[in-house]
C-alpha positions as CSV (number, residue, x, y, z in Angstrom):
1,M,-36.5,82.8,-75.4
2,K,-37.3,85.9,-78.2
3,A,-40.1,87.1,-76.0
4,L,-38.1,86.7,-72.5
5,R,-35.7,89.0,-73.8
6,Q,-38.2,90.8,-74.8
7,L,-39.2,91.7,-71.5
8,G,-35.8,91.7,-70.5
9,F,-37.1,95.5,-68.8
10,L,-38.7,94.1,-65.6
11,R,-35.2,92.8,-64.9
12,L,-35.7,93.0,-60.5
13,N,-32.7,94.1,-58.6
14,F,-32.5,91.3,-56.3
15,R,-29.1,92.7,-54.2
16,Q,-29.6,93.4,-51.1
17,P,-28.5,96.5,-49.8
18,G,-24.7,97.0,-48.2
19,P,-23.9,99.0,-45.9
20,E,-23.0,102.1,-48.1
21,D,-27.1,101.9,-48.5
22,V,-28.2,101.9,-45.0
23,E,-26.0,105.4,-44.8
24,D,-26.7,106.8,-47.5
25,R,-30.0,106.7,-46.4
26,R,-29.6,107.1,-42.2
27,V,-28.0,111.1,-43.9
28,M,-31.2,111.8,-45.9
29,L,-33.4,111.5,-43.3
30,L,-30.8,113.8,-40.9
31,F,-31.3,116.4,-43.6
32,R,-34.8,116.0,-43.8
33,N,-34.9,116.2,-39.6
34,R,-32.6,119.2,-39.6
35,A,-34.4,120.9,-42.2
36,E,-37.9,120.8,-40.7
37,L,-36.3,120.9,-37.4
38,K,-35.3,125.1,-39.3
39,K,-38.7,125.2,-39.9
40,A,-39.8,125.3,-36.6
41,Y,-37.2,126.8,-35.0
42,G,-38.1,129.9,-37.6
43,E,-41.8,129.2,-36.3
44,L,-40.9,129.7,-32.5
45,Q,-38.3,132.2,-33.4
46,D,-41.9,134.5,-35.1
47,E,-43.9,133.2,-32.2
48,L,-41.6,134.8,-29.9
49,F,-41.3,137.9,-31.4
50,R,-44.9,138.4,-31.2
51,L,-45.6,137.8,-28.0
52,R,-42.8,139.7,-27.5
53,D,-44.5,142.7,-29.0
54,R,-47.5,142.1,-27.4
55,M,-45.7,142.2,-23.6
56,K,-44.1,145.6,-24.9
57,Q,-47.4,146.7,-25.9
58,Q,-49.2,145.6,-22.4
59,E,-46.7,146.9,-20.6
60,G,-47.2,150.8,-21.9
61,A,-51.0,150.0,-21.9
62,T,-50.7,149.1,-18.2
63,A,-48.2,151.9,-17.9
64,R,-50.2,154.3,-19.2
65,V,-53.2,152.3,-16.8
66,Q,-51.2,153.4,-14.0
67,E,-50.3,156.9,-14.3
68,M,-53.5,157.9,-15.3
69,L,-54.1,155.3,-11.5
70,A,-51.7,158.0,-9.7
71,T,-52.9,161.5,-11.6
72,L,-56.6,160.2,-10.7
73,E,-54.5,159.8,-6.8
74,A,-53.4,163.1,-6.8
75,R,-56.4,164.8,-7.7
76,L,-58.7,163.0,-4.7
77,S,-55.7,163.9,-2.6
78,E,-56.9,168.0,-3.0
79,P,-60.2,169.6,-2.9
80,E,-59.4,171.8,-5.7
81,T,-58.9,168.5,-8.1
82,A,-61.0,166.6,-5.9
83,Y,-64.4,167.9,-7.2
84,P,-63.6,168.1,-10.7
85,A,-62.4,164.7,-11.3
86,L,-65.8,164.0,-9.4
87,V,-67.9,166.0,-12.0
88,F,-65.8,164.9,-14.4
89,Y,-67.0,160.8,-13.5
90,Q,-70.3,161.8,-12.7
91,L,-71.3,163.1,-16.2
92,R,-69.6,160.1,-17.7
93,R,-72.1,158.1,-15.9
94,L,-74.8,160.5,-16.9
95,W,-73.6,159.4,-20.3
96,Q,-73.7,156.1,-19.7
97,D,-76.9,155.6,-18.2
98,G,-78.5,157.4,-21.9
99,H,-76.6,154.2,-23.8
100,E,-78.1,151.8,-21.1
101,L,-80.9,153.2,-21.3
102,L,-81.2,153.2,-25.2
103,E,-79.8,149.8,-25.4
104,R,-82.4,147.9,-23.1
105,F,-85.0,149.7,-24.9
106,V,-83.4,148.3,-28.7
107,A,-83.4,144.9,-26.6
108,D,-86.3,144.7,-25.1
109,L,-88.1,145.9,-28.8
110,A,-85.9,143.4,-30.8
111,R,-87.0,140.6,-28.3
112,Q,-90.5,141.2,-28.9
113,Q,-90.7,141.7,-32.6
114,Q,-88.4,138.4,-32.9
115,E,-91.4,136.3,-30.9
116,R,-93.8,138.4,-32.9
117,E,-92.6,137.6,-36.2
118,R,-91.4,134.2,-35.2
119,R,-95.2,133.8,-34.3
120,L,-96.1,134.9,-37.9
121,L,-93.4,132.4,-39.5
122,L,-94.6,129.6,-37.0
123,A,-98.7,130.3,-37.8
124,E,-98.1,130.5,-42.2
125,H,-95.8,127.3,-41.9
126,N,-98.6,125.9,-40.3
127,R,-101.3,127.4,-42.5
128,R,-98.9,126.3,-46.1
129,Q,-98.6,123.0,-44.3
130,F,-102.6,122.5,-43.4
131,A,-103.3,123.5,-46.6
132,R,-100.8,121.3,-48.2
133,R,-102.3,118.7,-45.6
134,Q,-106.1,118.3,-46.6
135,Q,-104.5,117.7,-50.8
136,I,-102.3,115.0,-49.6
137,T,-105.1,114.1,-47.3
138,Q,-108.2,114.6,-50.6
139,R,-105.8,112.8,-53.0
140,L,-104.5,110.0,-50.7
141,R,-107.9,109.0,-50.2
142,G,-109.0,109.0,-53.4
143,A,-105.8,106.3,-54.2
144,E,-106.9,104.4,-51.4
145,T,-110.4,104.3,-53.0
146,R,-109.9,103.2,-56.7
147,A,-107.0,100.9,-54.9
148,A,-110.3,98.9,-53.2
149,E,-112.0,99.8,-56.4
150,A,-109.5,98.1,-58.7
151,Q,-108.5,95.2,-57.1
152,A,-112.5,94.3,-56.2
153,K,-112.9,94.1,-59.9
154,V,-109.6,91.7,-60.3
155,A,-111.1,89.8,-57.8
156,E,-114.5,90.2,-58.9
157,L,-113.2,88.7,-62.6
158,Q,-111.0,86.1,-61.0
159,R,-114.3,85.1,-60.0
160,T,-116.1,85.3,-62.6
161,R,-113.6,83.3,-65.2
162,D,-113.4,80.3,-62.4
163,S,-116.9,79.4,-62.2
164,L,-116.9,79.3,-66.8
165,T,-115.5,75.4,-66.8
166,R,-117.7,74.7,-69.7
167,I,-116.7,73.7,-72.7
168,W,-119.3,76.6,-74.0
169,H,-118.0,79.2,-71.5
170,F,-114.3,79.0,-74.4
171,F,-115.2,82.4,-75.4
172,K,-117.0,83.5,-72.7
173,R,-113.6,82.9,-70.9
174,R,-111.2,84.2,-73.3
175,D,-113.3,88.0,-73.2
176,I,-113.3,87.8,-69.3
177,E,-109.6,86.9,-69.2
178,R,-108.9,90.0,-71.4
179,Q,-111.2,91.5,-69.0
180,L,-108.7,90.7,-66.5
181,Q,-105.4,90.7,-67.6
182,A,-106.3,95.1,-68.1
183,A,-108.1,94.8,-64.5
184,R,-104.5,94.0,-63.2
185,V,-102.7,96.1,-65.0
186,E,-105.0,99.3,-64.1
187,A,-104.5,97.9,-60.3
188,S,-101.1,98.1,-60.5
189,S,-101.3,101.7,-61.5
190,A,-103.3,102.3,-59.2
191,D,-101.7,100.4,-56.2
192,L,-98.2,102.4,-57.4
193,A,-100.5,105.8,-57.3
194,L,-101.4,105.3,-54.1
195,E,-97.7,104.1,-52.9
196,E,-97.1,107.9,-54.0
197,A,-99.7,109.4,-52.0
198,R,-98.3,107.8,-49.0
199,A,-94.7,108.9,-49.8
200,A,-95.9,112.8,-49.9
201,A,-98.1,112.4,-46.5
202,E,-95.0,110.9,-44.9
203,R,-92.8,113.3,-47.2
204,L,-94.6,116.2,-45.8
205,E,-94.9,115.0,-41.3
206,Q,-91.2,114.5,-42.0
207,E,-89.9,118.7,-43.2
208,P,-89.0,120.7,-40.6
209,V,-90.1,123.8,-39.2
210,P,-88.7,126.3,-41.4
211,E,-85.8,129.0,-39.2
212,F,-86.5,131.7,-38.3
213,P,-84.5,134.0,-40.9
214,G,-84.3,137.4,-38.4
215,L,-86.0,140.5,-38.1
216,S,-87.5,141.5,-41.3
217,L,-86.1,145.3,-42.6
218,E,-88.6,147.0,-42.0
219,A,-89.3,145.7,-38.3
220,R,-85.2,146.7,-37.9
221,R,-86.1,150.5,-39.5
222,A,-88.6,150.5,-37.5
223,I,-86.8,149.4,-34.1
224,N,-83.9,152.3,-34.7
225,L,-86.5,155.1,-36.0
226,A,-87.7,154.3,-32.3
227,A,-84.4,154.2,-30.6
228,I,-83.7,157.8,-31.9
229,A,-86.9,159.0,-30.7
230,Y,-86.6,157.5,-28.1
231,A,-83.2,159.0,-28.0
232,E,-84.4,162.5,-29.1
233,V,-87.1,162.1,-25.7
234,L,-83.9,161.9,-23.1
235,C,-82.5,164.4,-24.8
236,L,-86.0,167.1,-24.4
237,R,-85.4,165.9,-20.7
238,L,-82.2,167.7,-19.8
239,A,-82.7,170.3,-22.3
240,H,-83.0,172.8,-19.3
241,T,-79.7,171.8,-18.5
242,P,-76.7,172.3,-20.8
243,L,-75.8,168.5,-19.7
244,V,-75.8,167.0,-22.5
245,T,-73.3,169.1,-24.5
246,L,-70.8,168.6,-20.7
247,A,-71.9,164.7,-20.2
248,R,-70.3,164.4,-24.6
249,E,-67.3,166.1,-23.6
250,A,-66.5,164.2,-20.6
251,T,-67.7,161.4,-22.6
252,A,-64.8,162.4,-25.6
253,R,-61.9,162.9,-22.7
254,R,-59.3,160.2,-21.2
255,E,-58.4,162.8,-18.5
256,V,-60.1,164.8,-15.6
257,V,-59.9,168.5,-16.8
258,D,-60.5,171.1,-13.8
259,E,-63.6,173.2,-16.4
260,Y,-66.3,173.0,-13.5
261,G,-66.0,175.8,-11.5
262,S,-65.8,176.3,-7.7
263,R,-65.5,173.4,-4.7
264,A,-69.6,175.2,-4.9
265,E,-70.7,174.9,-8.1
266,C,-69.0,171.4,-8.1
267,E,-71.3,170.3,-5.7
268,A,-74.2,172.1,-7.1
269,L,-73.3,170.5,-11.2
270,M,-73.6,167.5,-9.1
271,A,-76.7,168.0,-7.5
272,E,-78.5,168.6,-11.1
273,I,-76.2,165.5,-12.2
274,A,-78.4,163.1,-9.5
275,R,-81.4,164.6,-11.0
276,A,-81.2,164.1,-14.5
277,R,-80.2,160.3,-14.2
278,R,-82.9,160.6,-12.1
279,M,-85.3,162.4,-14.9
280,L,-83.5,159.8,-17.2
281,R,-84.8,156.3,-15.7
282,D,-88.5,158.1,-15.1
283,R,-90.4,155.9,-17.4
284,T,-93.6,158.3,-17.4
285,N,-95.1,158.8,-20.8
286,V,-92.6,157.0,-22.1
287,A,-94.3,155.1,-24.8
288,R,-96.0,158.1,-25.9
289,E,-93.4,160.8,-26.0
290,V,-91.9,157.9,-28.6
291,K,-94.5,157.0,-30.3
292,E,-95.0,160.9,-31.5
293,R,-91.1,161.9,-32.3
294,A,-91.4,157.9,-33.6
295,D,-94.4,159.1,-36.0
296,R,-92.3,162.3,-36.9
297,L,-89.5,160.4,-37.7
298,R,-91.3,157.7,-40.2
299,E,-92.2,161.4,-42.9
300,L,-88.7,162.0,-42.6
301,A,-86.3,159.2,-42.6
302,R,-84.9,158.4,-45.9
303,Y,-82.3,155.6,-46.7
304,R,-78.8,156.0,-48.5
305,Y,-79.6,152.1,-50.1
306,P,-82.9,149.7,-50.2
307,S,-80.5,147.3,-47.4
308,D,-80.1,150.6,-45.4
309,T,-81.6,150.0,-41.7
310,A,-80.0,153.9,-40.5
311,P,-81.8,156.6,-42.2
312,T,-79.6,159.3,-43.4
313,P,-78.7,161.8,-40.8
314,E,-79.6,165.1,-43.0
315,S,-82.7,163.2,-43.3
316,L,-83.7,163.5,-39.6
317,A,-82.8,167.6,-39.9
318,F,-85.4,169.5,-38.0
319,S,-87.8,172.3,-39.4
320,E,-88.4,175.9,-38.2
321,G,-91.6,174.5,-36.1
322,D,-90.0,171.8,-34.6
323,A,-87.9,173.5,-30.8
324,L,-87.9,171.6,-27.9
325,A,-91.6,171.6,-26.2
326,G,-92.6,174.5,-24.2
327,R,-89.3,176.5,-25.8
328,P,-89.2,180.0,-27.6
329,I,-90.7,179.8,-31.2
330,G,-88.7,181.6,-33.7
331,A,-84.8,182.2,-34.8
332,S,-84.0,182.2,-30.5
333,A,-85.7,179.0,-30.0
334,A,-83.6,175.8,-28.9
335,R,-83.3,173.3,-31.1
336,M,-83.4,169.4,-30.8
337,P,-79.6,167.8,-31.4
338,N,-79.5,166.2,-34.4
339,V,-79.5,162.7,-32.4
340,L,-78.2,160.2,-35.0
341,A,-75.4,163.3,-36.2
342,E,-74.1,164.1,-33.3
343,D,-73.9,160.3,-31.7
344,T,-75.8,161.6,-28.7
345,W,-75.7,158.8,-26.1
346,D,-73.7,156.3,-28.0
347,L,-76.8,155.8,-30.9
348,F,-74.5,154.5,-33.4
349,R,-73.7,151.5,-31.0
350,V,-77.1,150.2,-30.5
351,L,-79.0,150.8,-33.8
352,L,-79.5,147.2,-35.7
353,R,-77.6,146.5,-39.1
């Protein structure tokens, strides 16, 4: 009885919940639901405010575009302002042509280099696998030979023991038993080595081909130098014209400017732009010119950090003797622009990181 009193703290409440308890639970549930609803309502309000802000931003952007279209429409409706607008957008197209040529050039080089490095990675993997496979195969053959020899020795000792049935064979039979026990231990060890060799062979066959980690740092640097060289080649083709500067200025502006002269001057400039676009697309001697300039850039290029893929623009500053081809030499010589420092043709957008 005393023990039962000591366990009095284990009393259980078998009282059935009354109406007041049920009502209390309902009130607590209502308060909990109300708090969750307020939280959800607050989140919806925040989302509504964000959507309204985005809608206002979009409305502002749409209004600006409509204003630009209205301005362009007004310009195109008058011959005096239509021709400068045509020149403006053709200059922007010329700049975009140079950018697209660089973009395709880098993409082609990257794809070719990826295929080359992927093949090298696979060839190196196969070479290592072949060397390991030879070692494992040699180990497996040796283990099979030793296991077979051990089993043959056990079988031979068993036959010898079984043939010793006479009473005078007692001592010889006991000696054979000792040899048989040692042979069985040796056979077990040989079987274990054989299993390990087979497991190693299976693991080798199940090893996956390593994933391609991407272009190496040296490859990305070489491709970027080739892209810089190609940008210089494109500038060289237009060196006798002011079109590169005009195209850069037009690309930097958002609205048309009336800086291209009269109608006749605009027509002459548009004809020059058309010739320039054909010159940029001309692939004659491109590979040779790019290689020559890339070799020169490779000697000049310096990198700020060991992991950088693009050289520092100041390291590519041109020396006194690097005048444009076919131009006067000396102080009056036309200099090749530093395409990396000036971001000609939006070069930084195509360089590999």
